[in-house]
C-alpha positions as CSV (number, residue, x, y, z in Angstrom):
1,X,220.8,99.3,75.4
2,X,220.8,99.6,79.2
3,X,221.8,96.7,81.4
4,X,218.3,96.2,82.6
5,X,216.9,96.2,79.0
6,X,219.7,93.9,78.0
7,X,218.8,91.4,80.8
8,X,215.2,91.5,79.8
9,X,216.1,91.0,76.1
10,X,218.3,88.0,77.0
11,X,215.6,86.6,79.3
12,X,212.9,86.8,76.6
13,X,215.2,85.5,73.9
14,X,216.1,82.6,76.2
15,X,212.4,81.8,76.7
16,X,211.7,82.0,73.0
17,X,214.7,79.8,72.1
18,X,213.8,77.3,74.9
19,X,210.2,77.1,73.5
20,X,211.4,76.5,70.0
21,X,213.9,73.9,71.2
22,X,211.1,72.2,73.2
23,X,208.9,72.0,70.1
24,X,211.7,70.8,67.9
25,X,212.9,68.0,70.3
26,X,210.9,65.3,68.4
27,X,212.0,66.4,64.9
28,X,215.1,64.3,64.7
29,X,213.5,62.5,61.7
30,X,212.1,64.2,58.6
31,X,209.4,66.8,59.4
32,X,205.9,65.4,59.5
33,X,202.7,67.0,58.3
34,X,201.3,69.0,61.2
35,X,197.6,69.9,61.4
36,X,195.9,72.1,63.9
37,X,195.0,70.3,67.0
38,X,191.3,69.8,67.8
39,X,191.7,72.1,70.9
40,X,194.4,74.1,72.5
41,X,194.6,71.8,75.6
42,X,194.2,68.1,76.3
43,X,193.1,66.3,79.5
44,X,194.4,62.9,80.3
45,X,191.3,60.8,80.5
46,X,192.6,57.4,81.6
47,X,193.9,56.2,84.9
48,X,196.9,54.6,83.2
49,X,199.8,56.9,82.7
50,X,200.2,58.1,79.2
51,X,203.7,58.3,77.6
52,X,205.1,61.4,75.9
53,X,207.5,60.1,73.2
54,X,210.3,61.7,71.2
55,X,208.6,60.6,67.9
56,X,204.9,59.8,67.2
57,X,205.5,56.1,67.6
58,X,204.8,53.6,70.4
59,X,208.4,52.3,70.1
60,X,210.0,55.8,70.3
61,X,212.0,56.9,73.3
62,X,209.7,57.9,76.3
63,X,210.6,61.3,77.5
64,X,207.8,61.9,80.1
65,X,204.7,60.5,81.7
66,X,201.3,62.2,81.9
67,X,198.9,61.2,84.7
68,X,195.1,61.1,85.0
69,X,193.4,64.5,84.8
70,X,196.6,66.3,83.9
71,X,196.0,69.1,81.5
72,X,198.6,69.6,78.8
73,X,199.0,72.0,75.8
74,X,198.3,70.7,72.3
75,X,200.4,72.3,69.6
76,X,199.6,70.1,66.6
77,X,198.1,66.8,65.4
78,X,200.1,64.5,63.3
79,X,199.6,61.0,61.7
80,X,202.3,58.8,63.1
81,X,202.8,55.1,63.8
82,X,199.5,53.7,65.1
83,X,199.6,51.6,68.3
84,X,196.6,49.9,66.8
85,X,195.3,50.1,63.2
86,X,192.3,52.4,63.8
87,X,194.1,55.5,65.3
88,X,197.4,56.9,63.9
89,X,196.8,60.4,65.5
90,X,199.4,61.8,67.9
91,X,199.4,65.3,69.5
92,X,202.5,67.4,69.8
93,X,202.9,68.7,73.3
94,X,205.7,69.9,75.6
95,X,208.7,67.6,75.0
96,X,207.3,65.3,72.4
97,X,204.3,63.4,71.2
98,X,201.4,61.7,73.0
99,X,199.0,59.3,71.4
100,X,195.5,60.8,71.1
101,X,193.5,57.8,72.4
102,X,193.1,59.0,76.0
103,X,193.6,62.7,75.6
104,X,190.3,64.6,75.7
105,X,190.6,67.8,73.6
106,X,189.5,70.6,75.9
107,X,189.5,74.4,76.2
108,X,189.8,76.7,79.2
109,X,187.0,79.2,78.7
110,X,185.8,80.6,82.1
111,X,182.5,82.4,81.7
112,X,181.8,86.0,82.5
113,X,178.0,85.7,82.1
114,X,176.2,84.8,85.3
115,X,172.4,84.2,85.2
116,X,171.6,85.4,88.8
117,X,167.8,85.0,88.4
118,X,167.3,81.5,87.2
119,X,163.7,81.0,86.0
120,X,162.2,77.5,86.5
121,X,162.7,75.0,85.1
122,X,166.2,76.4,84.6
123,X,168.6,76.2,81.6
124,X,171.0,73.8,80.1
125,X,174.7,74.4,80.6
126,X,178.0,72.8,79.5
127,X,181.3,72.7,81.4
128,X,183.6,75.1,79.6
129,X,186.8,74.5,81.5
130,X,188.9,71.3,81.6
131,X,187.8,70.3,85.1
132,X,185.5,71.8,87.6
133,X,184.4,70.7,91.1
134,X,180.9,70.3,92.3
135,X,180.4,71.0,96.1
136,X,177.6,70.4,98.4
137,X,177.2,74.1,99.2
138,X,178.5,77.3,97.5
139,X,182.2,77.6,98.4
140,X,182.0,74.6,100.7
141,X,185.0,72.5,101.6
142,X,183.6,69.1,100.5
143,X,184.0,68.2,96.9
144,X,181.1,66.0,95.7
145,X,182.6,65.2,92.3
146,X,184.9,66.4,89.6
147,X,183.0,67.4,86.4
148,X,184.6,67.5,83.0
149,X,184.7,69.6,79.9
150,X,181.7,69.2,77.5
151,X,179.5,67.5,80.1
152,X,175.9,68.9,80.3
153,X,173.7,69.7,83.3
154,X,170.5,71.6,84.0
155,X,171.0,74.7,86.2
156,X,168.1,75.2,88.6
157,X,169.3,78.1,90.7
158,X,172.1,80.5,91.4
159,X,173.5,81.4,94.8
160,X,176.5,83.2,96.2
161,X,179.1,81.9,98.6
162,X,180.4,83.9,101.7
163,X,182.8,85.9,99.6
164,X,180.1,86.9,97.0
165,X,181.2,84.4,94.3
166,X,178.4,82.9,92.2
167,X,177.6,79.3,92.1
168,X,175.0,77.3,90.0
169,X,173.0,74.4,91.5
170,X,172.8,71.6,89.0
171,X,170.2,68.8,88.6
172,X,169.6,66.8,85.4
173,X,172.9,65.1,84.4
174,X,173.8,64.7,88.0
175,X,170.7,63.9,90.0
176,X,166.9,63.8,89.6
177,X,166.5,66.3,92.4
178,X,168.5,69.5,93.0
179,X,172.1,68.5,93.5
180,X,175.5,70.1,94.2
181,X,176.8,73.5,93.3
182,X,179.3,74.4,90.6
183,X,181.2,77.7,90.1
184,X,179.2,79.7,87.7
185,X,182.3,80.7,85.7
186,X,182.9,77.0,84.8
187,X,179.5,76.5,83.1
188,X,178.5,78.0,79.7
189,X,174.8,78.5,79.3
190,X,173.6,76.7,76.2
191,X,171.3,79.2,74.3
192,X,168.1,77.9,72.8
193,X,169.3,78.4,69.2
194,X,172.1,75.9,69.7
195,X,169.4,73.2,70.4
196,X,166.9,74.0,67.6
197,X,165.9,71.0,65.5
198,X,167.8,70.3,62.2
199,X,165.8,69.4,59.1
200,X,162.6,69.1,61.3
201,X,159.9,66.9,59.8
202,X,162.1,65.5,57.0
203,X,160.2,62.4,55.9
204,X,163.1,60.1,55.1
205,X,165.8,60.3,57.8
206,X,167.8,57.3,58.8
207,X,171.1,56.5,60.6
208,X,173.5,53.7,59.6
209,X,176.1,52.5,62.0
210,X,178.8,50.2,60.5
211,X,180.5,48.3,63.2
212,X,183.3,46.9,61.0
213,X,184.2,50.5,60.0
214,X,183.3,52.2,63.3
215,X,181.3,54.9,61.5
216,X,177.9,56.5,61.8
217,X,176.2,58.3,58.9
218,X,173.0,60.3,58.8
219,X,170.9,60.2,55.6
220,X,168.2,62.4,54.3
221,X,166.6,60.3,51.5
222,X,169.8,58.7,50.1
223,X,172.0,61.8,50.7
224,X,174.6,61.5,53.5
225,X,174.3,64.8,55.5
226,X,176.6,63.9,58.5
227,X,179.2,61.3,59.2
228,X,181.5,60.6,62.2
229,X,183.8,58.0,63.6
230,X,182.4,56.1,66.6
231,X,183.3,53.6,69.3
232,X,180.8,50.8,69.6
233,X,180.6,47.9,72.1
234,X,183.6,45.7,73.0
235,X,183.4,41.9,72.6
236,X,180.9,40.4,75.0
237,X,179.0,43.8,75.1
238,X,178.7,44.3,71.4
239,X,176.3,47.0,70.1
240,X,173.2,45.1,68.9
241,X,173.0,44.7,65.2
242,X,169.7,45.1,63.4
243,X,166.9,47.6,62.7
244,X,166.2,50.0,65.5
245,X,164.4,53.3,66.0
246,X,165.0,56.3,68.2
247,X,162.8,55.5,71.3
248,X,163.6,58.7,73.2
249,X,166.3,61.3,73.7
250,X,167.6,63.4,76.6
251,X,169.7,66.5,76.9
252,X,171.9,64.8,79.4
253,X,172.2,61.6,81.5
254,X,174.2,60.3,84.4
255,X,175.1,56.8,83.2
256,X,175.9,54.1,85.7
257,X,176.4,50.4,85.5
258,X,178.7,47.4,85.4
259,X,180.3,45.8,88.4
260,X,183.8,45.4,89.9
261,X,186.6,46.8,87.7
262,X,184.0,47.3,84.9
263,X,181.8,49.5,87.0
264,X,181.2,53.1,85.7
265,X,179.5,56.2,87.0
266,X,179.5,59.0,84.4
267,X,177.7,62.3,85.1
268,X,176.7,64.7,82.5
269,X,176.9,62.4,79.4
270,X,175.9,64.8,76.6
271,X,172.8,64.4,74.4
272,X,172.0,60.6,74.5
273,X,169.7,59.2,71.9
274,X,168.3,55.9,72.9
275,X,167.7,53.2,70.3
276,X,166.9,50.1,72.4
277,X,164.8,49.4,75.5
278,X,167.9,48.0,77.3
279,X,169.5,51.5,77.3
280,X,171.7,51.4,74.2
281,X,172.3,55.0,73.1
282,X,174.2,57.2,70.7
283,X,175.9,59.7,73.1
284,X,178.8,62.0,73.7
285,X,181.9,60.7,75.4
286,X,184.6,62.4,77.5
287,X,186.5,59.4,78.9
288,X,188.4,58.5,75.8
289,X,189.2,60.0,72.4
290,X,189.8,56.8,70.5
291,X,187.0,56.8,67.9
292,X,187.4,54.0,65.4
293,X,188.2,51.5,68.2
294,X,185.6,49.6,70.2
295,X,185.4,50.9,73.8
296,X,181.8,50.9,75.0
297,X,179.5,48.7,77.0
298,X,177.2,48.5,73.9
299,X,176.4,52.2,73.3
300,X,177.7,54.2,70.3
301,X,180.3,56.7,71.6
302,X,180.8,59.9,69.6
303,X,182.3,63.3,70.4
304,X,180.1,65.8,72.3
305,X,179.8,68.0,69.2
306,X,178.6,65.0,67.1
307,X,176.2,64.0,69.8
308,X,174.6,67.4,69.9
309,X,174.2,67.5,66.1
310,X,172.6,64.0,66.1
311,X,170.3,65.0,69.0
312,X,169.1,68.0,67.1
313,X,168.6,66.1,63.9
314,X,166.8,62.9,64.9
315,X,163.1,62.6,65.4
316,X,161.2,63.1,67.7
317,X,161.6,66.9,68.1
318,X,162.4,68.1,71.6
319,X,161.7,71.5,73.2
320,X,164.4,73.3,75.2
321,X,162.6,72.8,78.5
322,X,161.9,69.1,78.0
323,X,164.3,66.7,79.8
324,X,163.2,63.5,78.1
325,X,161.4,63.3,74.8
326,X,159.8,60.0,73.8
327,X,158.9,59.1,70.2
328,X,155.4,57.9,69.3
329,X,155.4,54.2,68.6
330,X,157.2,53.5,65.3
331,X,157.8,57.2,64.7
332,X,161.4,57.7,65.8
333,X,164.2,58.0,63.3
334,X,165.3,54.5,62.0
335,X,168.8,53.4,63.1
336,X,170.4,50.4,61.3
337,X,173.4,48.8,62.9
338,X,175.3,46.4,60.7
């Protein structure tokens, strides 16, 4: 072996050993069952720093801090000691374990497809990278807003910047009129087949939300066809119990409200399904990952994937080009909250 080859071998071996050592740092106690993580990366979705610990326990030694919007690798998901009873899931990352509550599972999938000739009214698109930036003109210096993985917008035009890079102009989900520009590579066009209705016209559909269990289940007749964990309203903003119906649904919504420290402004909320006239909806969520624990201002938080499934399944049916679909009086899918 030549000196050069030997150096390269030692370098690569050292990297490999360091990687293995890094992954095995937390395993000072008996090996835990590891499951595949929900995504290859995680974005820290809370302004409070999140601790990486040597073991999946809130009392284990802290080895690092992760800060808001930091993107970290996820190697595995394990059940550990729950900081609160509803969520024992921790993610294995560099150096140790981080609790899953405020780690949004994300992927980094830049898009090669660019729709250069956008035909009105445009098309729906979803952010396919952990974080992208909306700017007031293509390639402009001023950032209007950070936009996050899984959020949904309507693309209304495509333009190039001074260097020839493509940008999409977005509207619904951000503003009611044409808004800022987003790098085209960071938005995945949602094809029509991904939004086709599920079980259209089925006579006996209903949804049941159980607050005590933090679950949502969809039924066809008496058969459960879909179930997911949820986050309903916190004390003082509890999700209203009772018999409701789907009043209307949207492909996306910019949600704002609250005041002071409780104020929120959330663009691109995916696939909201509204069940009360006061704006309570079942919708996707990207600002926490703590389903099973109450977090909302009264809505029913689910993952973006679950929100899309529910949006497609509930009545009324909605065409691809429609922004808001209202149900005829008394005809929306029944929703029971107990």
